[in-house]
Backbone of each chain as nested JSON, in Angstrom:
{
  "chains": [
    {"id": "A", "residues": [
      {"number": 1, "name": "UNK", "atoms": {"N": [0.87, -1.139, 0.028], "CA": [0.049, 0.01, -0.054], "C": [0.87, 1.25, -0.055]}},
      {"number": 2, "name": "UNK", "atoms": {"N": [0.287, 2.268, -0.689], "CA": [1.067, 3.547, -0.773], "C": [0.468, 4.369, 0.326]}},
      {"number": 3, "name": "UNK", "atoms": {"N": [1.42, 5.08, 1.184], "CA": [1.012, 6.002, 2.214], "C": [1.69, 7.367, 1.814]}},
      {"number": 4, "name": "UNK", "atoms": {"N": [1.045, 8.403, 2.331], "CA": [1.59, 9.749, 2.203], "C": [1.966, 10.209, 3.663]}},
      {"number": 5, "name": "UNK", "atoms": {"N": [3.11, 10.703, 3.715], "CA": [3.617, 11.161, 5.027], "C": [3.941, 12.666, 4.919]}},
      {"number": 6, "name": "UNK", "atoms": {"N": [3.64, 13.385, 5.945], "CA": [4.052, 14.733, 6.209], "C": [4.794, 14.909, 7.436]}},
      {"number": 7, "name": "UNK", "atoms": {"N": [6.046, 15.258, 7.304], "CA": [6.948, 15.479, 8.45], "C": [7.309, 16.94, 8.699]}},
      {"number": 8, "name": "UNK", "atoms": {"N": [6.932, 17.303, 9.932], "CA": [7.136, 18.764, 10.352], "C": [8.474, 18.745, 11.302]}},
      {"number": 9, "name": "UNK", "atoms": {"N": [9.316, 19.627, 10.835], "CA": [10.624, 19.704, 11.646], "C": [10.854, 21.113, 12.08]}},
      {"number": 10, "name": "UNK", "atoms": {"N": [11.097, 21.293, 13.39], "CA": [11.277, 22.647, 13.781], "C": [12.503, 22.696, 14.699]}},
      {"number": 11, "name": "UNK", "atoms": {"N": [13.197, 23.867, 14.832], "CA": [14.303, 24.039, 15.681], "C": [13.874, 23.84, 17.135]}},
      {"number": 12, "name": "UNK", "atoms": {"N": [14.53, 23.254, 17.994], "CA": [14.133, 23.003, 19.318], "C": [14.011, 24.378, 20.001]}},
      {"number": 13, "name": "UNK", "atoms": {"N": [12.977, 24.537, 20.906], "CA": [12.729, 25.787, 21.509], "C": [13.856, 26.494, 22.207]}},
      {"number": 14, "name": "UNK", "atoms": {"N": [14.728, 25.726, 22.752], "CA": [15.869, 26.326, 23.414], "C": [17.017, 26.723, 22.522]}},
      {"number": 15, "name": "UNK", "atoms": {"N": [16.881, 26.468, 21.243], "CA": [17.917, 26.669, 20.219], "C": [17.624, 27.974, 19.49]}},
      {"number": 16, "name": "UNK", "atoms": {"N": [18.691, 28.869, 19.398], "CA": [18.508, 30.058, 18.512], "C": [18.174, 29.673, 17.228]}},
      {"number": 17, "name": "UNK", "atoms": {"N": [17.408, 30.53, 16.466], "CA": [16.931, 30.337, 15.139], "C": [17.204, 31.482, 14.325]}},
      {"number": 18, "name": "UNK", "atoms": {"N": [18.414, 31.62, 13.712], "CA": [18.751, 32.813, 13.066], "C": [17.868, 33.125, 11.904]}},
      {"number": 19, "name": "UNK", "atoms": {"N": [17.406, 32.064, 11.292], "CA": [16.525, 32.257, 10.017], "C": [15.201, 32.798, 10.392]}},
      {"number": 20, "name": "UNK", "atoms": {"N": [14.664, 32.363, 11.675], "CA": [13.458, 32.861, 12.234], "C": [13.601, 34.361, 12.59]}},
      {"number": 21, "name": "UNK", "atoms": {"N": [14.681, 34.669, 13.235], "CA": [15.049, 36.158, 13.599], "C": [15.079, 37.042, 12.307]}},
      {"number": 22, "name": "UNK", "atoms": {"N": [15.78, 36.523, 11.318], "CA": [15.883, 37.267, 10.102], "C": [14.473, 37.502, 9.46]}},
      {"number": 23, "name": "UNK", "atoms": {"N": [13.663, 36.427, 9.441], "CA": [12.33, 36.541, 8.977], "C": [11.54, 37.658, 9.737]}},
      {"number": 24, "name": "UNK", "atoms": {"N": [11.686, 37.416, 11.074], "CA": [10.932, 38.411, 11.955], "C": [11.341, 39.951, 11.582]}},
      {"number": 25, "name": "UNK", "atoms": {"N": [12.601, 40.094, 11.493], "CA": [13.172, 41.467, 11.037], "C": [12.625, 41.929, 9.831]}},
      {"number": 26, "name": "UNK", "atoms": {"N": [12.563, 41.006, 8.758], "CA": [11.98, 41.326, 7.493], "C": [10.576, 41.768, 7.614]}},
      {"number": 27, "name": "UNK", "atoms": {"N": [9.721, 40.974, 8.425], "CA": [8.357, 41.246, 8.589], "C": [8.222, 42.582, 9.316]}},
      {"number": 28, "name": "UNK", "atoms": {"N": [8.932, 42.943, 10.226], "CA": [8.852, 44.142, 10.89], "C": [9.183, 45.368, 9.958]}},
      {"number": 29, "name": "UNK", "atoms": {"N": [10.252, 45.103, 9.112], "CA": [10.49, 46.1, 8.069], "C": [9.361, 46.362, 7.06]}},
      {"number": 30, "name": "UNK", "atoms": {"N": [8.556, 45.329, 6.953], "CA": [7.394, 45.54, 6.037], "C": [6.181, 46.002, 6.756]}},
      {"number": 31, "name": "UNK", "atoms": {"N": [6.286, 46.413, 7.986], "CA": [5.217, 46.901, 8.749], "C": [4.547, 45.969, 9.685]}},
      {"number": 32, "name": "UNK", "atoms": {"N": [4.973, 44.729, 9.726], "CA": [4.223, 43.756, 10.605], "C": [4.971, 43.828, 12.032]}},
      {"number": 33, "name": "UNK", "atoms": {"N": [4.717, 44.987, 12.635], "CA": [5.452, 45.217, 13.949], "C": [4.983, 44.314, 15.077]}},
      {"number": 34, "name": "UNK", "atoms": {"N": [3.892, 43.621, 14.92], "CA": [3.186, 43.032, 15.971], "C": [3.577, 41.411, 15.825]}},
      {"number": 35, "name": "UNK", "atoms": {"N": [4.503, 41.144, 15.239], "CA": [4.873, 39.694, 14.971], "C": [5.996, 39.338, 15.955]}},
      {"number": 36, "name": "UNK", "atoms": {"N": [5.882, 38.119, 16.625], "CA": [6.955, 37.771, 17.557], "C": [7.143, 36.283, 17.429]}},
      {"number": 37, "name": "UNK", "atoms": {"N": [8.285, 35.831, 18.016], "CA": [8.59, 34.429, 18.088], "C": [8.584, 33.633, 16.712]}},
      {"number": 38, "name": "UNK", "atoms": {"N": [9.086, 34.334, 15.723], "CA": [9.144, 33.545, 14.441], "C": [10.044, 32.445, 14.392]}},
      {"number": 39, "name": "UNK", "atoms": {"N": [9.632, 31.294, 14.116], "CA": [10.518, 30.17, 14.064], "C": [10.412, 29.502, 12.622]}},
      {"number": 40, "name": "UNK", "atoms": {"N": [11.438, 29.178, 12.021], "CA": [11.384, 28.524, 10.662], "C": [11.871, 27.17, 10.707]}},
      {"number": 41, "name": "UNK", "atoms": {"N": [11.115, 26.281, 10.174], "CA": [11.493, 24.858, 10.159], "C": [11.2, 24.373, 8.743]}},
      {"number": 42, "name": "UNK", "atoms": {"N": [11.247, 22.996, 8.646], "CA": [10.888, 22.364, 7.374], "C": [9.631, 21.509, 7.357]}},
      {"number": 43, "name": "UNK", "atoms": {"N": [9.012, 21.387, 6.142], "CA": [7.909, 20.445, 5.999], "C": [8.249, 19.614, 4.911]}},
      {"number": 44, "name": "UNK", "atoms": {"N": [8.402, 18.24, 5.066], "CA": [8.764, 17.304, 4.136], "C": [7.516, 16.375, 3.811]}},
      {"number": 45, "name": "UNK", "atoms": {"N": [7.192, 16.308, 2.554], "CA": [6.029, 15.407, 2.095], "C": [6.763, 14.321, 1.371]}},
      {"number": 46, "name": "UNK", "atoms": {"N": [6.253, 13.108, 1.462], "CA": [6.781, 12.031, 0.826], "C": [5.772, 10.788, 0.739]}},
      {"number": 47, "name": "UNK", "atoms": {"N": [5.99, 9.904, -0.295], "CA": [5.131, 8.746, -0.402], "C": [5.955, 7.546, -0.105]}},
      {"number": 48, "name": "UNK", "atoms": {"N": [5.413, 6.624, 0.589], "CA": [6.151, 5.421, 1.086], "C": [5.292, 4.146, 0.908]}},
      {"number": 49, "name": "UNK", "atoms": {"N": [5.906, 3.186, 0.427], "CA": [5.228, 1.769, 0.249], "C": [5.33, 1.065, 1.592]}},
      {"number": 50, "name": "UNK", "atoms": {"N": [4.271, 0.575, 2.07], "CA": [4.245, -0.218, 3.273], "C": [3.119, -1.215, 3.343]}},
      {"number": 51, "name": "UNK", "atoms": {"N": [3.194, -2.267, 4.147], "CA": [2.118, -3.195, 4.212], "C": [0.924, -2.63, 5.002]}},
      {"number": 52, "name": "UNK", "atoms": {"N": [1.351, -1.923, 6.107], "CA": [0.35, -1.431, 7.076], "C": [0.653, -0.021, 7.481]}},
      {"number": 53, "name": "UNK", "atoms": {"N": [-0.329, 0.638, 8.012], "CA": [-0.161, 2.058, 8.576], "C": [0.941, 2.002, 9.635]}},
      {"number": 54, "name": "UNK", "atoms": {"N": [0.987, 0.972, 10.47], "CA": [2.038, 0.891, 11.511], "C": [3.411, 0.812, 10.833]}},
      {"number": 55, "name": "UNK", "atoms": {"N": [3.559, -0.012, 9.844], "CA": [4.914, -0.186, 9.174], "C": [5.234, 1.168, 8.561]}},
      {"number": 56, "name": "UNK", "atoms": {"N": [4.394, 1.782, 7.937], "CA": [4.605, 3.105, 7.262], "C": [5.128, 4.181, 8.341]}},
      {"number": 57, "name": "UNK", "atoms": {"N": [4.406, 4.168, 9.568], "CA": [4.707, 5.061, 10.597], "C": [6.144, 4.815, 11.067]}},
      {"number": 58, "name": "UNK", "atoms": {"N": [6.569, 3.44, 11.307], "CA": [7.773, 3.109, 11.692], "C": [8.833, 3.598, 10.806]}},
      {"number": 59, "name": "UNK", "atoms": {"N": [8.62, 3.4, 9.533], "CA": [9.605, 3.758, 8.487], "C": [9.75, 5.281, 8.533]}},
      {"number": 60, "name": "UNK", "atoms": {"N": [8.708, 5.999, 8.574], "CA": [8.809, 7.558, 8.519], "C": [9.495, 7.994, 9.785]}},
      {"number": 61, "name": "UNK", "atoms": {"N": [9.311, 7.326, 10.927], "CA": [9.973, 7.788, 12.128], "C": [11.456, 7.405, 11.937]}},
      {"number": 62, "name": "UNK", "atoms": {"N": [11.849, 6.363, 11.427], "CA": [13.154, 6.085, 11.231], "C": [13.879, 7.052, 10.245]}},
      {"number": 63, "name": "UNK", "atoms": {"N": [13.221, 7.294, 9.19], "CA": [13.79, 8.255, 8.221], "C": [13.941, 9.593, 8.741]}},
      {"number": 64, "name": "UNK", "atoms": {"N": [13.014, 9.982, 9.558], "CA": [13.133, 11.362, 10.254], "C": [14.286, 11.339, 11.117]}},
      {"number": 65, "name": "UNK", "atoms": {"N": [14.435, 10.312, 12.005], "CA": [15.599, 10.342, 12.846], "C": [16.962, 10.148, 12.146]}},
      {"number": 66, "name": "UNK", "atoms": {"N": [16.994, 9.487, 11.116], "CA": [18.226, 9.16, 10.373], "C": [18.674, 10.216, 9.508]}},
      {"number": 67, "name": "UNK", "atoms": {"N": [17.745, 10.903, 8.874], "CA": [18.14, 11.825, 7.762], "C": [17.284, 13.12, 7.749]}},
      {"number": 68, "name": "UNK", "atoms": {"N": [16.036, 12.997, 7.928], "CA": [15.229, 14.297, 7.751], "C": [15.479, 15.403, 8.708]}},
      {"number": 69, "name": "UNK", "atoms": {"N": [15.602, 14.983, 9.998], "CA": [15.785, 15.884, 11.073], "C": [17.037, 15.667, 11.692]}},
      {"number": 70, "name": "UNK", "atoms": {"N": [17.699, 16.761, 12.351], "CA": [18.806, 16.607, 13.14], "C": [18.319, 16.732, 14.495]}},
      {"number": 71, "name": "UNK", "atoms": {"N": [18.27, 15.477, 15.265], "CA": [17.551, 15.547, 16.544], "C": [18.391, 16.216, 17.7]}},
      {"number": 72, "name": "UNK", "atoms": {"N": [19.557, 16.545, 17.434], "CA": [20.327, 17.355, 18.384], "C": [19.737, 18.828, 18.522]}},
      {"number": 73, "name": "UNK", "atoms": {"N": [19.401, 19.36, 17.411], "CA": [18.922, 20.744, 17.335], "C": [17.421, 20.856, 16.853]}},
      {"number": 74, "name": "UNK", "atoms": {"N": [16.81, 19.778, 16.479], "CA": [15.526, 19.872, 15.911], "C": [14.59, 18.798, 16.526]}},
      {"number": 75, "name": "UNK", "atoms": {"N": [13.326, 19.192, 16.624], "CA": [12.241, 18.204, 16.963], "C": [11.382, 17.994, 15.7]}},
      {"number": 76, "name": "UNK", "atoms": {"N": [10.788, 16.825, 15.6], "CA": [9.874, 16.563, 14.55], "C": [8.672, 15.895, 14.966]}},
      {"number": 77, "name": "UNK", "atoms": {"N": [7.568, 15.962, 14.254], "CA": [6.464, 15.13, 14.375], "C": [5.894, 14.882, 12.961]}},
      {"number": 78, "name": "UNK", "atoms": {"N": [5.095, 13.87, 12.765], "CA": [4.609, 13.501, 11.403], "C": [3.128, 12.976, 11.485]}},
      {"number": 79, "name": "UNK", "atoms": {"N": [2.552, 12.968, 10.254], "CA": [1.306, 12.387, 10.076], "C": [1.481, 11.333, 8.861]}},
      {"number": 80, "name": "UNK", "atoms": {"N": [0.822, 10.176, 8.982], "CA": [0.812, 9.316, 7.872], "C": [-0.536, 9.07, 7.4]}},
      {"number": 81, "name": "UNK", "atoms": {"N": [-0.912, 9.256, 6.148], "CA": [-2.212, 9.215, 5.63], "C": [-2.341, 8.039, 4.624]}},
      {"number": 82, "name": "UNK", "atoms": {"N": [-3.344, 7.145, 4.782], "CA": [-3.384, 6.021, 3.733], "C": [-3.856, 6.502, 2.437]}}
    ]},
    {"id": "B", "residues": [
      {"number": 1, "name": "UNK", "atoms": {"N": [-5.353, 40.709, 21.143], "CA": [-5.224, 39.3, 21.381], "C": [-4.1, 38.752, 20.637]}},
      {"number": 2, "name": "UNK", "atoms": {"N": [-3.392, 37.794, 21.283], "CA": [-2.274, 37.028, 20.672], "C": [-2.801, 35.77, 20.027]}},
      {"number": 3, "name": "UNK", "atoms": {"N": [-2.365, 35.641, 18.754], "CA": [-2.687, 34.573, 17.94], "C": [-1.509, 33.751, 17.53]}},
      {"number": 4, "name": "UNK", "atoms": {"N": [-1.496, 32.374, 17.424], "CA": [-0.37, 31.708, 16.933], "C": [-0.655, 31.279, 15.49]}},
      {"number": 5, "name": "UNK", "atoms": {"N": [0.214, 31.467, 14.584], "CA": [0.024, 31.028, 13.228], "C": [1.0, 30.05, 12.819]}},
      {"number": 6, "name": "UNK", "atoms": {"N": [0.637, 29.032, 11.929], "CA": [1.548, 28.093, 11.39], "C": [1.384, 28.217, 9.851]}},
      {"number": 7, "name": "UNK", "atoms": {"N": [2.387, 28.495, 9.097], "CA": [2.262, 28.616, 7.673], "C": [3.127, 27.492, 7.097]}},
      {"number": 8, "name": "UNK", "atoms": {"N": [2.441, 26.782, 6.133], "CA": [3.171, 25.678, 5.388], "C": [3.327, 26.18, 4.005]}},
      {"number": 9, "name": "UNK", "atoms": {"N": [4.586, 25.997, 3.541], "CA": [4.958, 26.53, 2.254], "C": [5.627, 25.38, 1.472]}},
      {"number": 10, "name": "UNK", "atoms": {"N": [5.202, 25.066, 0.379], "CA": [5.722, 23.893, -0.425], "C": [5.926, 24.504, -1.838]}},
      {"number": 11, "name": "UNK", "atoms": {"N": [6.975, 23.804, -2.605], "CA": [7.122, 24.071, -3.907], "C": [5.958, 23.699, -4.614]}},
      {"number": 12, "name": "UNK", "atoms": {"N": [5.613, 24.517, -5.784], "CA": [4.432, 24.117, -6.573], "C": [4.691, 22.771, -7.205]}},
      {"number": 13, "name": "UNK", "atoms": {"N": [3.625, 21.917, -7.379], "CA": [3.855, 20.635, -7.935], "C": [4.444, 20.545, -9.192]}},
      {"number": 14, "name": "UNK", "atoms": {"N": [4.349, 21.58, -10.106], "CA": [4.862, 21.49, -11.4], "C": [6.368, 21.944, -11.403]}},
      {"number": 15, "name": "UNK", "atoms": {"N": [6.897, 22.415, -10.273], "CA": [8.223, 22.949, -10.146], "C": [9.162, 21.857, -9.633]}},
      {"number": 16, "name": "UNK", "atoms": {"N": [10.322, 21.71, -10.372], "CA": [11.302, 20.771, -9.886], "C": [11.74, 21.148, -8.341]}},
      {"number": 17, "name": "UNK", "atoms": {"N": [12.032, 20.171, -7.672], "CA": [12.409, 20.341, -6.211], "C": [13.719, 19.652, -5.98]}},
      {"number": 18, "name": "UNK", "atoms": {"N": [14.853, 20.306, -6.292], "CA": [16.214, 19.659, -6.112], "C": [16.445, 19.223, -4.642]}},
      {"number": 19, "name": "UNK", "atoms": {"N": [15.994, 19.982, -3.771], "CA": [16.244, 19.545, -2.334], "C": [15.441, 18.25, -2.086]}},
      {"number": 20, "name": "UNK", "atoms": {"N": [14.241, 18.19, -2.544], "CA": [13.427, 17.02, -2.35], "C": [14.131, 15.771, -2.995]}},
      {"number": 21, "name": "UNK", "atoms": {"N": [14.636, 16.024, -4.259], "CA": [15.265, 14.888, -5.016], "C": [16.527, 14.491, -4.235]}},
      {"number": 22, "name": "UNK", "atoms": {"N": [17.288, 15.423, -3.703], "CA": [18.455, 15.059, -2.937], "C": [18.106, 14.28, -1.732]}},
      {"number": 23, "name": "UNK", "atoms": {"N": [17.113, 14.744, -1.018], "CA": [16.622, 13.99, 0.121], "C": [16.213, 12.54, -0.217]}},
      {"number": 24, "name": "UNK", "atoms": {"N": [15.417, 12.398, -1.286], "CA": [14.958, 11.08, -1.753], "C": [16.167, 10.156, -2.032]}},
      {"number": 25, "name": "UNK", "atoms": {"N": [17.097, 10.669, -2.833], "CA": [18.4, 9.92, -2.989], "C": [19.086, 9.499, -1.648]}},
      {"number": 26, "name": "UNK", "atoms": {"N": [19.187, 10.558, -0.692], "CA": [19.71, 10.207, 0.587], "C": [18.996, 9.036, 1.233]}},
      {"number": 27, "name": "UNK", "atoms": {"N": [17.598, 9.086, 1.169], "CA": [16.803, 8.043, 1.883], "C": [17.005, 6.71, 1.191]}},
      {"number": 28, "name": "UNK", "atoms": {"N": [17.162, 6.767, -0.2], "CA": [17.386, 5.465, -0.838], "C": [18.825, 4.88, -0.482]}},
      {"number": 29, "name": "UNK", "atoms": {"N": [19.757, 5.873, -0.356], "CA": [21.082, 5.209, 0.054], "C": [21.079, 4.629, 1.435]}},
      {"number": 30, "name": "UNK", "atoms": {"N": [20.147, 5.028, 2.295], "CA": [20.034, 4.616, 3.575], "C": [19.107, 3.308, 3.686]}},
      {"number": 31, "name": "UNK", "atoms": {"N": [18.592, 2.93, 2.485], "CA": [17.867, 1.724, 2.494], "C": [16.356, 1.909, 2.277]}},
      {"number": 32, "name": "UNK", "atoms": {"N": [15.916, 3.141, 2.325], "CA": [14.447, 3.368, 2.154], "C": [14.105, 3.429, 0.601]}},
      {"number": 33, "name": "UNK", "atoms": {"N": [14.27, 2.285, -0.017], "CA": [14.045, 2.268, -1.482], "C": [12.697, 2.461, -1.932]}},
      {"number": 34, "name": "UNK", "atoms": {"N": [11.712, 2.352, -1.064], "CA": [10.331, 2.549, -1.418], "C": [9.72, 3.888, -1.154]}},
      {"number": 35, "name": "UNK", "atoms": {"N": [10.596, 4.943, -1.152], "CA": [10.081, 6.303, -0.938], "C": [10.076, 7.033, -2.2]}},
      {"number": 36, "name": "UNK", "atoms": {"N": [9.03, 7.784, -2.498], "CA": [8.853, 8.515, -3.72], "C": [8.292, 9.894, -3.584]}},
      {"number": 37, "name": "UNK", "atoms": {"N": [8.494, 10.744, -4.53], "CA": [7.801, 12.036, -4.577], "C": [8.173, 12.853, -3.301]}},
      {"number": 38, "name": "UNK", "atoms": {"N": [9.441, 12.871, -2.986], "CA": [9.767, 13.606, -1.744], "C": [9.827, 15.087, -2.115]}},
      {"number": 39, "name": "UNK", "atoms": {"N": [9.16, 16.022, -1.372], "CA": [9.115, 17.471, -1.629], "C": [9.576, 18.0, -0.299]}},
      {"number": 40, "name": "UNK", "atoms": {"N": [10.353, 19.049, -0.29], "CA": [10.721, 19.794, 0.809], "C": [10.462, 21.244, 0.794]}},
      {"number": 41, "name": "UNK", "atoms": {"N": [9.588, 21.58, 1.842], "CA": [9.181, 22.992, 1.955], "C": [9.531, 23.473, 3.255]}},
      {"number": 42, "name": "UNK", "atoms": {"N": [8.794, 24.586, 3.744], "CA": [9.141, 25.2, 5.048], "C": [7.839, 25.309, 5.871]}},
      {"number": 43, "name": "UNK", "atoms": {"N": [8.057, 25.298, 7.13], "CA": [6.879, 25.449, 8.151], "C": [7.407, 26.646, 8.927]}},
      {"number": 44, "name": "UNK", "atoms": {"N": [6.705, 27.721, 9.005], "CA": [6.971, 28.92, 9.764], "C": [5.907, 29.024, 10.86]}},
      {"number": 45, "name": "UNK", "atoms": {"N": [6.424, 29.254, 12.028], "CA": [5.473, 29.48, 13.221], "C": [5.786, 30.837, 13.756]}},
      {"number": 46, "name": "UNK", "atoms": {"N": [4.682, 31.569, 14.033], "CA": [4.823, 32.899, 14.578], "C": [3.641, 33.267, 15.463]}},
      {"number": 47, "name": "UNK", "atoms": {"N": [3.87, 34.283, 16.279], "CA": [2.82, 34.889, 17.083], "C": [2.464, 36.245, 16.656]}},
      {"number": 48, "name": "UNK", "atoms": {"N": [1.196, 36.581, 16.551], "CA": [0.762, 37.858, 15.905], "C": [-0.313, 38.461, 16.89]}},
      {"number": 49, "name": "UNK", "atoms": {"N": [-0.192, 39.751, 16.958], "CA": [-1.218, 40.515, 17.843], "C": [-2.291, 41.033, 16.862]}},
      {"number": 50, "name": "UNK", "atoms": {"N": [-3.562, 40.72, 17.089], "CA": [-4.611, 41.181, 16.342], "C": [-5.891, 41.264, 17.109]}},
      {"number": 51, "name": "UNK", "atoms": {"N": [-6.899, 42.039, 16.704], "CA": [-8.099, 42.145, 17.466], "C": [-8.996, 41.042, 17.348]}},
      {"number": 52, "name": "UNK", "atoms": {"N": [-8.985, 40.397, 16.137], "CA": [-9.821, 39.313, 15.924], "C": [-9.145, 38.207, 15.149]}},
      {"number": 53, "name": "UNK", "atoms": {"N": [-9.814, 37.06, 15.166], "CA": [-9.245, 35.968, 14.351], "C": [-9.137, 36.414, 12.84]}},
      {"number": 54, "name": "UNK", "atoms": {"N": [-10.114, 37.011, 12.283], "CA": [-10.173, 37.424, 10.944], "C": [-9.036, 38.364, 10.594]}},
      {"number": 55, "name": "UNK", "atoms": {"N": [-8.874, 39.281, 11.486], "CA": [-7.714, 40.206, 11.325], "C": [-6.376, 39.48, 11.281]}},
      {"number": 56, "name": "UNK", "atoms": {"N": [-6.258, 38.58, 12.214], "CA": [-4.982, 37.829, 12.334], "C": [-4.791, 37.019, 11.007]}},
      {"number": 57, "name": "UNK", "atoms": {"N": [-5.869, 36.369, 10.502], "CA": [-5.804, 35.613, 9.314], "C": [-5.393, 36.536, 8.124]}},
      {"number": 58, "name": "UNK", "atoms": {"N": [-6.042, 37.699, 8.019], "CA": [-5.637, 38.573, 6.864], "C": [-4.206, 38.983, 7.003]}},
      {"number": 59, "name": "UNK", "atoms": {"N": [-3.719, 39.208, 8.294], "CA": [-2.28, 39.603, 8.329], "C": [-1.297, 38.522, 7.924]}},
      {"number": 60, "name": "UNK", "atoms": {"N": [-1.711, 37.322, 8.446], "CA": [-0.786, 36.246, 8.042], "C": [-0.804, 35.963, 6.598]}},
      {"number": 61, "name": "UNK", "atoms": {"N": [-1.95, 36.037, 5.969], "CA": [-2.092, 35.912, 4.474], "C": [-1.182, 36.921, 3.83]}},
      {"number": 62, "name": "UNK", "atoms": {"N": [-1.261, 38.111, 4.321], "CA": [-0.48, 39.211, 3.72], "C": [1.062, 38.932, 3.886]}},
      {"number": 63, "name": "UNK", "atoms": {"N": [1.409, 38.57, 5.063], "CA": [2.787, 38.261, 5.444], "C": [3.299, 37.113, 4.481]}},
      {"number": 64, "name": "UNK", "atoms": {"N": [2.505, 36.113, 4.328], "CA": [2.882, 34.984, 3.589], "C": [3.12, 35.408, 2.062]}},
      {"number": 65, "name": "UNK", "atoms": {"N": [2.296, 36.148, 1.557], "CA": [2.415, 36.586, 0.135], "C": [3.561, 37.543, -0.028]}},
      {"number": 66, "name": "UNK", "atoms": {"N": [3.792, 38.445, 0.938], "CA": [4.839, 39.455, 0.739], "C": [6.23, 38.96, 1.1]}},
      {"number": 67, "name": "UNK", "atoms": {"N": [6.343, 37.998, 2.065], "CA": [7.742, 37.663, 2.42], "C": [7.866, 36.198, 2.648]}},
      {"number": 68, "name": "UNK", "atoms": {"N": [6.925, 35.554, 3.344], "CA": [7.289, 34.108, 3.713], "C": [7.348, 33.112, 2.483]}},
      {"number": 69, "name": "UNK", "atoms": {"N": [6.453, 33.381, 1.575], "CA": [6.457, 32.533, 0.38], "C": [6.806, 33.242, -0.849]}},
      {"number": 70, "name": "UNK", "atoms": {"N": [7.442, 32.576, -1.783], "CA": [7.63, 33.083, -3.208], "C": [6.442, 32.498, -3.885]}},
      {"number": 71, "name": "UNK", "atoms": {"N": [5.38, 33.194, -4.218], "CA": [4.126, 32.651, -4.805], "C": [4.39, 32.251, -6.238]}},
      {"number": 72, "name": "UNK", "atoms": {"N": [5.538, 32.701, -6.858], "CA": [5.837, 32.323, -8.279], "C": [6.109, 30.78, -8.285]}},
      {"number": 73, "name": "UNK", "atoms": {"N": [6.881, 30.274, -7.304], "CA": [7.282, 29.017, -7.272], "C": [6.81, 28.079, -6.087]}},
      {"number": 74, "name": "UNK", "atoms": {"N": [6.087, 28.757, -5.284], "CA": [5.588, 28.08, -4.001], "C": [4.128, 28.253, -3.772]}},
      {"number": 75, "name": "UNK", "atoms": {"N": [3.484, 27.377, -3.083], "CA": [2.055, 27.534, -2.653], "C": [2.152, 27.481, -1.103]}},
      {"number": 76, "name": "UNK", "atoms": {"N": [1.189, 28.188, -0.499], "CA": [1.155, 28.256, 0.952], "C": [-0.187, 27.987, 1.477]}},
      {"number": 77, "name": "UNK", "atoms": {"N": [-0.365, 27.493, 2.752], "CA": [-1.588, 27.534, 3.399], "C": [-1.227, 27.728, 4.868]}},
      {"number": 78, "name": "UNK", "atoms": {"N": [-2.199, 28.146, 5.688], "CA": [-1.849, 28.455, 7.075], "C": [-3.082, 28.127, 8.013]}},
      {"number": 79, "name": "UNK", "atoms": {"N": [-2.647, 28.016, 9.351], "CA": [-3.706, 27.925, 10.391], "C": [-3.429, 29.032, 11.302]}},
      {"number": 80, "name": "UNK", "atoms": {"N": [-4.468, 29.646, 11.878], "CA": [-4.386, 30.606, 12.912], "C": [-5.095, 30.161, 14.201]}},
      {"number": 81, "name": "UNK", "atoms": {"N": [-4.392, 29.99, 15.281], "CA": [-5.008, 29.506, 16.549], "C": [-5.06, 30.599, 17.513]}},
      {"number": 82, "name": "UNK", "atoms": {"N": [-6.156, 30.728, 18.159], "CA": [-6.291, 31.798, 19.211], "C": [-5.522, 31.456, 20.486]}}
    ]}
  ]
}
């Protein structure tokens, strides 16, 4: 069976996020003065072949840990849709 | 009122996504041979001050169009939570 997975990867809350800070400064320069705590992460979409939903979830978790996310500096969560 | 927004930005389906292709190749080299159509986008989280949910949504839409996303090559959608 083919499953679709969406993996959300964000910098850990305690880690500085220079890209988020730059984005926040850009928004303020455009007049969005009331924007705070901008954090920039990644969203990865993929399709994966697996026998069951559980197997698909296990594979996506492993792929996220091994390659998609850097778990030292990032946290991830994901959804798997049949 | 303070609202939290999550903006999801992905490359348009018809646009090549070299980062997604590189990620897919990396996953295959790790043994995830059954992964396809990997696409890499961004997830931006922010907090915004607005009087109403509608105002917050309008501001987030404008911020996404003007700065967060490049609408020529990317599509975005967002959620605004009170």
